[in-house]
Residue frames as qw, qx, qy, qz and C-alpha x, y, z in Angstrom:
[[0.003, 0.889, 0.458, -0.023, 0.02, 0.07, 0.01],
 [0.397, 0.173, 0.014, 0.901, 1.19, 3.52, -0.83],
 [0.107, -0.839, -0.472, 0.250, -0.08, 6.75, 0.77],
 [0.337, 0.375, 0.170, 0.847, 0.25, 10.18, -0.97],
 [0.127, -0.592, -0.485, 0.631, -0.51, 13.35, 1.04],
 [0.135, 0.546, 0.407, 0.720, -2.60, 16.13, -0.44],
 [0.103, -0.215, 0.285, -0.929, -3.96, 19.34, 1.29],
 [0.557, -0.137, 0.307, -0.760, -6.40, 18.12, 3.82],
 [0.946, 0.034, 0.138, -0.292, -6.60, 14.42, 2.78],
 [0.360, -0.448, 0.782, 0.242, -4.60, 11.36, 2.06],
 [0.780, 0.350, -0.297, -0.426, -4.79, 9.27, -1.10],
 [0.588, -0.330, 0.735, -0.065, -4.35, 5.60, -0.34],
 [0.576, 0.457, -0.534, -0.418, -3.26, 3.33, -3.19],
 [0.894, -0.151, 0.380, -0.182, -4.07, -0.42, -2.98],
 [0.498, -0.337, 0.710, 0.366, -1.85, -3.15, -4.40],
 [0.524, 0.469, 0.682, 0.202, -4.15, -3.43, -7.40],
 [0.275, 0.172, 0.262, 0.909, -3.59, 0.22, -8.29],
 [0.245, -0.763, -0.500, -0.328, -7.08, 1.43, -7.01],
 [0.238, 0.145, -0.386, 0.879, -7.05, 4.48, -4.71],
 [0.339, -0.731, -0.592, 0.010, -9.17, 5.92, -2.04],
 [0.103, 0.545, -0.185, 0.811, -9.19, 9.59, -0.78],
 [0.590, -0.496, -0.595, 0.226, -9.36, 9.73, 3.07],
 [0.023, 0.538, -0.190, 0.821, -9.90, 12.71, 5.31],
 [0.459, -0.344, -0.730, 0.373, -10.33, 12.81, 9.04],
 [0.167, -0.555, -0.023, -0.814, -12.60, 15.37, 11.04],
 [0.127, -0.050, -0.759, 0.636, -13.09, 15.62, 14.76],
 [0.371, -0.582, -0.501, -0.521, -16.68, 15.61, 16.09],
 [0.342, -0.685, 0.213, -0.607, -17.92, 16.70, 19.58],
 [0.907, -0.404, -0.006, -0.121, -17.92, 13.32, 21.42],
 [0.327, -0.729, 0.596, 0.081, -14.67, 12.25, 23.03],
 [0.403, -0.217, 0.852, 0.254, -12.56, 9.82, 20.86],
 [0.575, 0.560, 0.593, -0.064, -15.19, 10.17, 18.02],
 [0.067, -0.468, 0.419, 0.775, -14.27, 11.24, 14.53],
 [0.758, 0.550, 0.247, -0.251, -15.74, 11.18, 11.04],
 [0.387, -0.352, 0.652, 0.549, -13.62, 9.69, 8.35],
 [0.623, 0.611, 0.029, -0.488, -14.53, 10.59, 4.83],
 [0.490, -0.176, 0.765, 0.378, -13.58, 7.89, 2.40],
 [0.168, 0.207, 0.677, 0.686, -14.14, 8.90, -1.22],
 [0.226, -0.302, -0.208, -0.903, -16.66, 11.46, -0.08],
 [0.684, -0.439, -0.489, -0.317, -18.66, 9.15, 2.18],
 [0.174, -0.602, 0.502, -0.596, -18.51, 9.94, 5.95],
 [0.773, -0.193, -0.604, 0.013, -18.07, 7.04, 8.33],
 [0.492, -0.763, 0.248, -0.337, -18.13, 7.40, 12.21],
 [0.752, 0.205, -0.544, 0.310, -15.05, 5.87, 13.85],
 [0.628, -0.776, 0.001, 0.066, -13.59, 5.68, 17.29],
 [0.656, 0.533, -0.242, 0.477, -10.10, 7.14, 17.55],
 [0.613, -0.718, -0.036, 0.328, -7.35, 7.89, 20.03],
 [0.459, 0.832, -0.111, 0.292, -4.94, 10.59, 19.14],
 [0.659, -0.641, 0.121, 0.375, -1.32, 10.93, 20.29],
 [0.102, -0.780, 0.378, 0.489, 1.94, 12.36, 19.01],
 [0.339, -0.204, 0.824, 0.406, 2.53, 9.47, 16.64],
 [0.222, -0.082, -0.689, -0.685, -0.81, 9.69, 14.90],
 [0.660, -0.099, 0.148, -0.730, -4.33, 8.30, 15.31],
 [0.095, -0.011, 0.995, -0.023, -5.38, 4.79, 16.30],
 [0.552, 0.046, -0.194, -0.809, -8.65, 4.02, 14.51],
 [0.251, 0.140, 0.947, -0.142, -11.33, 1.32, 15.18],
 [0.572, 0.268, -0.085, -0.770, -14.13, 0.88, 12.67],
 [0.930, 0.096, -0.151, -0.321, -16.04, -2.35, 12.39],
 [0.964, -0.148, 0.033, 0.220, -13.29, -5.07, 11.95],
 [0.587, 0.575, -0.167, 0.545, -10.53, -2.55, 11.27],
 [0.523, -0.826, 0.013, 0.210, -8.06, -1.47, 13.82],
 [0.757, 0.228, 0.062, 0.609, -4.83, 0.38, 12.98],
 [0.308, -0.682, -0.038, 0.662, -2.65, 3.45, 13.33],
 [0.503, 0.748, 0.224, 0.371, -2.53, 6.27, 10.84],
 [0.546, -0.292, -0.087, 0.780, 0.50, 8.48, 11.16],
 [0.168, 0.891, 0.397, 0.142, -1.37, 11.77, 10.76],
 [0.302, -0.834, 0.103, 0.450, 1.35, 14.04, 12.27],
 [0.428, -0.221, 0.571, 0.665, 3.70, 13.31, 9.32],
 [0.278, 0.552, 0.671, 0.410, 0.91, 13.60, 6.77],
 [0.076, -0.946, -0.280, 0.147, -0.23, 16.99, 8.26],
 [0.379, -0.661, 0.292, 0.578, 3.43, 18.27, 8.08],
 [0.402, 0.017, 0.667, 0.627, 3.80, 17.18, 4.48],
 [0.175, 0.741, 0.611, 0.215, 0.44, 18.67, 3.47],
 [0.158, -0.930, -0.094, 0.319, 1.34, 22.00, 5.09],
 [0.358, -0.515, 0.447, 0.638, 4.72, 22.04, 3.30],
 [0.347, 0.304, 0.700, 0.546, 3.13, 21.34, -0.07],
 [0.066, 0.894, 0.443, 0.004, 0.67, 24.21, 0.49],
 [0.264, -0.835, 0.123, 0.466, 3.49, 26.47, 1.24],
 [0.435, -0.194, 0.619, 0.625, 5.40, 25.32, -1.82],
 [0.264, 0.529, 0.683, 0.429, 2.40, 26.06, -3.94],
 [0.099, 0.228, 0.028, 0.968, 2.16, 29.54, -2.64],
 [0.455, -0.620, -0.513, -0.381, -1.13, 29.05, -0.69],
 [0.089, -0.484, 0.472, -0.731, -1.18, 31.17, 2.45],
 [0.165, -0.127, -0.921, 0.330, -2.17, 29.42, 5.66],
 [0.237, 0.321, 0.459, -0.794, -5.11, 31.77, 5.86],
 [0.317, 0.020, -0.648, -0.692, -6.68, 30.44, 2.70],
 [0.679, -0.012, 0.373, -0.632, -10.24, 29.30, 3.04],
 [0.141, 0.230, -0.941, -0.204, -10.44, 25.52, 2.58],
 [0.719, -0.190, -0.441, -0.502, -13.21, 22.90, 2.19],
 [0.471, -0.419, 0.617, -0.471, -13.91, 21.35, 5.58],
 [0.667, 0.072, 0.737, -0.082, -15.19, 18.23, 3.73],
 [0.232, 0.084, 0.733, 0.634, -15.65, 17.09, 0.18],
 [0.259, 0.664, 0.546, -0.441, -18.28, 18.97, -1.69],
 [0.401, 0.540, 0.440, 0.595, -19.31, 21.28, -4.50],
 [0.146, -0.221, -0.134, 0.955, -18.69, 25.05, -4.33],
 [0.154, 0.681, 0.716, -0.016, -22.16, 26.59, -4.44],
 [0.143, 0.959, 0.142, 0.198, -21.30, 30.31, -4.39],
 [0.600, -0.026, -0.144, 0.786, -18.28, 32.64, -4.18],
 [0.097, -0.908, -0.400, 0.076, -18.93, 35.99, -2.52],
 [0.291, -0.808, 0.231, 0.457, -15.57, 37.67, -3.09],
 [0.754, 0.641, -0.012, 0.139, -13.17, 38.36, -6.02],
 [0.726, 0.037, -0.077, 0.683, -9.42, 38.70, -6.47],
 [0.230, 0.401, -0.035, 0.886, -8.27, 41.88, -4.93],
 [0.502, -0.684, -0.300, -0.437, -11.22, 42.18, -2.48],
 [0.023, 0.397, -0.661, 0.636, -10.49, 43.06, 1.11],
 [0.677, -0.383, -0.592, -0.211, -12.06, 40.67, 3.71],
 [0.330, -0.608, 0.447, -0.566, -12.59, 40.92, 7.34],
 [0.054, 0.134, -0.961, 0.236, -11.97, 37.99, 9.77],
 [0.310, 0.296, 0.772, -0.469, -15.22, 35.99, 9.85],
 [0.459, 0.447, -0.109, -0.760, -16.64, 37.35, 6.69],
 [0.797, 0.246, 0.551, -0.038, -18.51, 34.82, 4.48],
 [0.051, 0.608, -0.528, -0.591, -16.50, 34.35, 1.35],
 [0.411, 0.155, -0.762, -0.476, -18.07, 31.16, -0.14],
 [0.774, -0.085, 0.343, -0.525, -20.74, 28.47, 0.31],
 [0.152, 0.288, -0.930, -0.172, -20.00, 24.82, -0.03],
 [0.821, -0.085, 0.031, -0.564, -22.66, 22.16, -0.51],
 [0.152, 0.300, -0.938, 0.089, -21.91, 18.62, 0.87],
 [0.148, -0.248, -0.954, 0.081, -24.45, 15.87, 1.25],
 [0.154, -0.694, -0.577, -0.403, -27.35, 18.35, 0.84],
 [0.435, -0.762, -0.249, 0.411, -25.96, 20.58, 3.58],
 [0.395, 0.769, 0.026, 0.502, -24.89, 24.12, 2.72],
 [0.668, -0.501, -0.189, 0.517, -21.98, 25.47, 4.72],
 [0.155, 0.974, -0.058, 0.153, -20.88, 29.18, 4.85],
 [0.802, -0.036, -0.110, 0.586, -17.12, 29.38, 4.70],
 [0.193, -0.978, -0.059, 0.048, -15.57, 32.36, 6.49],
 [0.459, 0.702, -0.363, 0.405, -12.31, 34.15, 6.20],
 [0.770, -0.376, -0.390, 0.336, -9.97, 33.06, 8.98],
 [0.428, -0.498, -0.141, 0.741, -8.31, 36.46, 9.14],
 [0.262, 0.893, 0.065, -0.360, -8.55, 40.08, 7.78],
 [0.441, -0.351, 0.548, 0.618, -6.66, 40.42, 4.51],
 [0.400, 0.541, -0.318, -0.668, -6.81, 40.51, 0.69],
 [0.879, 0.251, 0.393, -0.095, -8.11, 37.87, -1.70],
 [0.235, -0.500, 0.641, 0.533, -5.31, 36.80, -3.97],
 [0.355, 0.153, -0.688, -0.614, -7.29, 34.46, -6.20],
 [0.824, -0.012, 0.251, -0.508, -10.27, 32.16, -6.38],
 [0.142, -0.366, 0.909, 0.138, -9.00, 28.52, -6.49],
 [0.062, 0.306, 0.938, 0.152, -12.38, 26.84, -7.09],
 [0.281, -0.010, -0.089, -0.955, -15.37, 28.63, -8.48],
 [0.676, 0.109, 0.361, -0.633, -19.06, 27.82, -8.41],
 [0.912, 0.289, -0.125, -0.263, -19.81, 24.25, -9.57],
 [0.395, 0.543, -0.725, 0.154, -16.31, 22.98, -8.77],
 [0.909, -0.335, -0.241, -0.063, -15.98, 19.77, -6.90],
 [0.107, 0.721, -0.573, 0.375, -13.41, 19.94, -4.06],
 [0.711, -0.086, -0.650, 0.254, -11.76, 17.51, -1.69],
 [0.578, -0.790, -0.181, 0.097, -11.62, 18.02, 2.02],
 [0.581, -0.568, 0.147, 0.564, -8.92, 20.49, 2.77],
 [0.509, 0.382, 0.428, 0.642, -8.73, 21.86, -0.79],
 [0.102, -0.361, -0.130, 0.918, -8.26, 25.59, -1.07],
 [0.265, 0.714, 0.640, 0.101, -11.21, 27.56, -2.33],
 [0.106, 0.971, 0.047, 0.207, -10.30, 31.12, -1.75],
 [0.723, 0.013, -0.198, 0.662, -6.53, 32.08, -1.44],
 [0.195, -0.962, -0.133, -0.137, -6.08, 34.96, 0.91],
 [0.513, 0.325, -0.369, 0.703, -3.10, 37.07, 2.07],
 [0.441, -0.736, -0.453, 0.245, -3.54, 38.00, 5.70],
 [0.013, 0.953, -0.087, 0.290, -2.90, 41.64, 6.77],
 [0.508, 0.340, -0.548, 0.571, 0.53, 42.17, 8.34],
 [0.494, -0.605, -0.544, 0.308, 0.42, 42.32, 12.21],
 [0.034, -0.933, -0.033, -0.355, 0.16, 45.78, 13.66],
 [0.545, 0.240, -0.464, 0.656, 3.23, 47.09, 15.37]]
């Protein structure tokens, strides 16, 4: 099995060449997570530590080295010129609307896009005040969990 890291998800390749996209999202209950496999969310039990995540789902039990994957995904975003304050898809879905354009100023918490996933519409908000550099995924685009939708450059800190 081979695992490739992508922003916000892992692509797992089986021996036969087939692949699955896997993303992990914490939910409110202790040790409970949602794992999205190829866009389908599955509830799992998980225990996190510095080495990664130990998952249990039906007959599967195993460790996923998330810490390394997160570091690699962050490095690849930096290499691609995507600011850490970019607005990203929290789960796989379809971009329903974009409320800003390149060059627009945004305030922290301002709604910049709407994502539709599993018949649920989510308002995506700017994480910091800044300037929109570009729109990475427009209306109608299908995005993976963690994929950038609006690339923003945060305002410099005030002195």
